[in-house]
C-alpha positions in Angstrom: -65.9 107.6 34.8 -68.5 106.9 37.5 -68.2 103.8 39.7 -71.1 104.5 42.1 -72.0 100.8 42.1 -68.8 99.6 43.8 -69.4 96.8 46.3 -67.5 95.2 49.1 -65.0 92.7 47.9 -64.6 94.3 44.4 -61.1 94.2 43.0 -60.2 97.4 41.2 -57.3 98.7 39.1 -56.1 102.2 39.7 -54.5 104.5 37.2 -51.2 104.8 39.0 -49.3 102.1 40.8 -48.8 102.0 44.6 -45.2 102.4 45.7 -45.0 98.6 46.1 -45.7 98.3 42.4 -49.2 96.9 42.5 -52.1 98.5 40.6 -54.8 96.3 42.1 -56.8 97.1 45.3 -59.7 95.4 47.2 -62.7 97.4 48.4 -63.0 96.9 52.1 -65.3 99.7 53.2 -68.1 101.7 51.6 -69.7 105.0 52.6 -68.8 108.6 52.0 -65.3 107.4 52.1 -64.1 104.1 50.4 -61.6 101.9 52.1 -59.1 100.1 49.8 -56.5 97.4 50.6 -53.5 97.1 48.3 -53.2 93.5 46.9 -49.5 93.8 46.7 -48.4 94.8 50.2 -51.7 94.9 52.2 -51.6 98.6 53.0 -55.0 100.1 53.8 -56.1 103.6 52.7 -59.3 105.6 53.0 -60.2 107.9 50.1 -63.2 110.0 49.4 -65.7 108.5 46.9 -64.9 111.3 44.4 -61.1 110.7 44.7 -61.7 106.9 44.1 -63.8 107.7 41.1 -61.0 109.9 39.6 -58.3 107.3 40.3 -60.0 104.1 39.3 -59.2 102.6 35.8 -61.4 99.5 35.9 -63.2 97.0 38.0 -61.2 93.8 37.6 -63.6 91.5 39.5 -66.8 91.8 41.4 -66.9 90.7 45.0 -69.7 88.9 46.8 -71.1 92.2 48.3 -71.4 94.0 45.0 -74.5 95.8 43.8 -76.1 94.1 40.9 -78.6 95.4 38.3 -82.2 94.5 39.2 -82.4 92.1 36.2 -79.7 90.0 37.8 -81.0 90.0 41.3 -82.4 86.6 42.4 -86.2 86.6 42.9 -88.0 84.6 45.5 -91.3 83.1 44.3 -94.0 82.7 47.0 -96.8 80.4 46.2 -100.3 80.6 47.7 -100.9 76.9 47.2 -101.0 75.1 50.5 -101.0 71.4 50.4 -101.9 69.5 53.5 
């Protein structure tokens, strides 16, 4: 399963639990490596993008920095009408 559209602040569920018992993580860093913070104990880990793609089960909730499809991206309309 590919999750190339992960964004900052996304809450994800991994296939196996962390030793603290939590399955859910928060995306805190994006790049070639992805930083995750455990929502159970606060532990931070840095995993390669390919490793995260293998371990992720689902995206639970999208954060504010997530990539959105173009159809959902807000559009700014600029008018050429000048009043005054």
